[in-house]
C-alpha positions in Angstrom: 12.5 14.7 15.4 12.2 15.0 19.1 10.3 12.6 21.3 7.3 14.9 21.8 6.9 15.4 18.0 7.1 11.6 17.4 4.5 10.9 20.1 2.2 13.6 18.7 2.5 12.1 15.2 1.8 8.6 16.5 -1.3 9.9 18.4 -2.7 11.5 15.3 -2.1 8.4 13.2 -3.7 6.3 16.0 -6.7 8.6 15.9 -7.1 8.1 12.2 -6.6 4.4 12.5 -9.1 4.3 15.4 -11.7 6.1 13.3 -11.3 3.4 10.6 -11.5 0.6 13.2 -14.7 2.1 14.7 -16.3 2.2 11.2 -15.3 -1.4 10.6 -16.7 -2.5 14.0 -19.9 -0.6 13.3 -20.3 -2.3 9.9 -19.6 -5.7 11.5 -22.2 -5.1 14.2 -24.9 -4.1 11.7 -24.1 -7.2 9.6 -24.2 -9.5 12.7 -27.5 -8.1 14.0 -29.1 -8.9 10.7 -28.0 -12.6 11.0 -25.1 -12.5 8.5 -22.5 -15.2 8.1 -19.0 -14.7 6.9 -18.7 -17.0 3.9 -22.0 -15.9 2.2 -21.0 -12.3 2.8 -17.6 -12.8 1.3 -19.1 -14.6 -1.7 -21.6 -11.8 -2.2 -18.9 -9.1 -2.1 -16.6 -11.0 -4.5 -19.6 -11.6 -6.8 -20.3 -7.9 -7.0 -16.6 -7.2 -7.6 -16.6 -9.7 -10.4 -19.7 -8.2 -11.9 -18.0 -4.8 -12.3 -15.5 -6.4 -14.7 -11.7 -6.5 -14.8 -11.4 -3.1 -16.6 -13.3 -1.2 -14.0 -11.6 -3.1 -11.1 -8.1 -2.4 -12.3 -8.9 1.2 -13.2 -10.1 1.7 -9.6 -7.0 0.0 -8.4 -4.9 2.5 -10.3 -6.8 5.5 -9.0 -8.2 5.0 -5.5 -5.0 4.2 -3.5 -3.9 7.8 -4.4 -7.0 8.9 -2.4 -6.1 6.8 0.6 -7.9 3.5 -0.2 -5.7 0.6 1.1 -4.0 -1.2 -1.7 -4.7 -4.5 0.0 -8.4 -4.1 -0.7 -7.5 -4.8 -4.3 -4.6 -7.2 -4.0 -6.5 -9.6 -1.7 -9.5 -9.8 -4.1 -7.8 -9.7 -7.5 -6.7 -13.3 -7.4 -9.9 -15.1 -6.3 -12.2 -12.8 -8.5 -10.3 -12.7 -11.8 -7.7 -15.5 -11.5 -10.2 -18.2 -12.7 -11.1 -16.3 -15.9 -8.0 -14.3 -16.7 -5.4 -16.6 -15.3 -3.0 -15.6 -12.5 -0.1 -14.5 -14.7 -2.3 -11.9 -16.4 -3.8 -10.8 -13.1 -0.3 -10.2 -11.7 0.6 -8.2 -14.8 -2.5 -6.0 -14.4 -1.7 -5.5 -10.7 1.8 -4.3 -11.7 0.4 -1.9 -14.3 -2.2 -0.5 -11.9 0.5 0.1 -9.2 2.7 1.7 -11.8 0.0 4.1 -12.8 -0.9 4.8 -9.2 2.7 5.6 -8.3 2.9 8.1 -11.2 -0.4 9.7 -10.2 0.6 10.0 -6.6 3.8 11.6 -7.6 2.1 14.2 -9.8 -0.4 15.0 -7.1 2.2 15.5 -4.4 4.8 17.2 -6.5 2.6 19.6 -8.4 -1.2 19.5 -8.2 -1.9 19.2 -4.4 1.5 20.1 -3.0 0.5 23.0 -0.6 -2.4 21.1 0.8 -0.5 17.8 1.2 2.5 19.6 2.8 0.1 21.0 5.5 -1.4 17.6 6.0 1.9 15.9 6.5 3.0 18.7 8.8 -0.1 18.2 10.9 0.7 14.5 11.1 4.2 15.3 12.3 6.2 14.4 9.2 9.0 16.8 8.4 10.0 17.0 4.7 13.6 16.0 4.5 16.3 18.0 2.6 18.2 15.3 0.9 21.4 15.5 -1.1 21.2 14.0 -4.6 23.5 11.1 -3.7 21.0 10.1 -1.0 17.9 10.1 -3.1 17.9 6.3 -3.7 18.6 5.5 -0.1 15.7 7.7 1.0 13.2 6.0 -1.3 14.3 2.6 -0.1 14.2 3.6 3.5 10.7 5.2 3.3 9.3 2.2 1.4 10.6 -0.4 3.7 10.0 1.3 7.1 6.7 0.2 8.7 4.4 2.9 9.9 3.4 5.4 7.2 0.6 4.0 4.9 1.3 3.4 1.3 -0.3 6.7 0.1 1.6 8.8 2.7 4.9 7.2 1.6 4.2 8.2 -2.0 3.2 11.7 -1.0 6.2 12.2 1.3 8.6 11.2 -1.4 6.9 13.4 -4.0 7.0 16.4 -1.6 10.6 15.7 -0.8 11.5 16.4 -4.5 12.9 13.0 -5.3 13.4 12.7 -9.1 10.6 10.8 -10.7 12.7 7.9 -12.2 14.4 7.2 -8.8 11.0 7.4 -7.0 9.2 5.3 -9.5 11.4 2.3 -10.2 12.4 1.6 -6.6 8.8 2.1 -5.3 7.5 -0.1 -8.1 9.8 -3.0 -7.4 9.1 -2.9 -3.6 5.3 -2.3 -3.8 4.8 -4.8 -6.6 6.7 -7.5 -4.7 4.4 -7.2 -1.7 1.4 -6.9 -3.9 2.2 -10.2 -5.6 2.4 -11.9 -2.3 -1.0 -10.5 -1.3 -2.6 -11.6 -4.6 -1.3 -15.1 -4.3 -2.2 -15.3 -0.6 -5.8 -14.0 -1.2 -6.4 -16.4 -4.0 -5.0 -19.4 -2.0 -7.1 -18.4 1.0 -10.4 -18.3 -0.9 -9.7 -21.4 -2.9 -8.6 -23.4 0.2 -5.1 -24.1 -1.3 -3.0 -24.6 1.8 0.3 -25.3 -0.1 -0.1 -22.1 -2.2 -1.0 -20.1 0.9 2.2 -21.4 2.6 4.2 -20.3 -0.4 2.7 -16.9 -0.1 3.6 -16.8 3.6 7.1 -17.8 2.9 7.3 -15.0 0.3 6.1 -12.6 3.0 8.8 -13.8 5.3 11.5 -13.5 2.6 10.4 -10.0 1.8 10.4 -9.1 5.5 13.9 -10.3 6.0 15.1 -8.4 2.9 13.3 -5.3 4.2 15.0 -5.5 7.6 18.4 -5.9 5.9 17.7 -2.8 3.7 16.5 -0.8 6.7 19.6 -1.5 8.7 21.9 -0.8 5.7 20.4 2.6 4.9 19.9 3.7 8.5 23.6 3.1 9.1 24.8 4.7 5.9 26.1 8.2 6.5 24.3 11.0 4.6 26.3 12.7 1.8 27.2 16.4 2.5 
């Protein structure tokens, strides 16, 4: 992709991110003008999430990221909300199951149900659908998943539109996404519970994942494509 195309894509992504930031700032301003404080607001939000129940929460986690909702909305709240009642091991299992379902749903939407519309959207954002040899399918999935920039949902749609076989797409995506999700769940729970040592462990896990990601990126960027 040429430089102009790359810059154009970055501009459009920046505009979308800017719109989200403006919405967040507006919400923060409304909250501040009404005399809100951070901790009571957080406790209120978590209380409402807890009231909806674990089944509703994890069903929403399985569905909404396919519509563009950030996965971190769920991973950062799952631990402090449901860890005390369900236990952290079960929470992590439910997170893994939710991500697995979401990956399957995103693949079906991009590969079949919404393919024409999503292809036009990605084209507008400046992403060109790659033509990949069968021997390079695994490398492409790894490279897309570990390259910073495209949001989680766009990564899934890009891989589905590229025609990657489901098994290759699913298992690699699941391992990478679930690894990051576990770190976010542990970090969110430690942050809300004031557990400094656990939060440090989560940060170390982030660092380890980041190092592994950079190693994978360098390996697959240097690997020549198969004819």
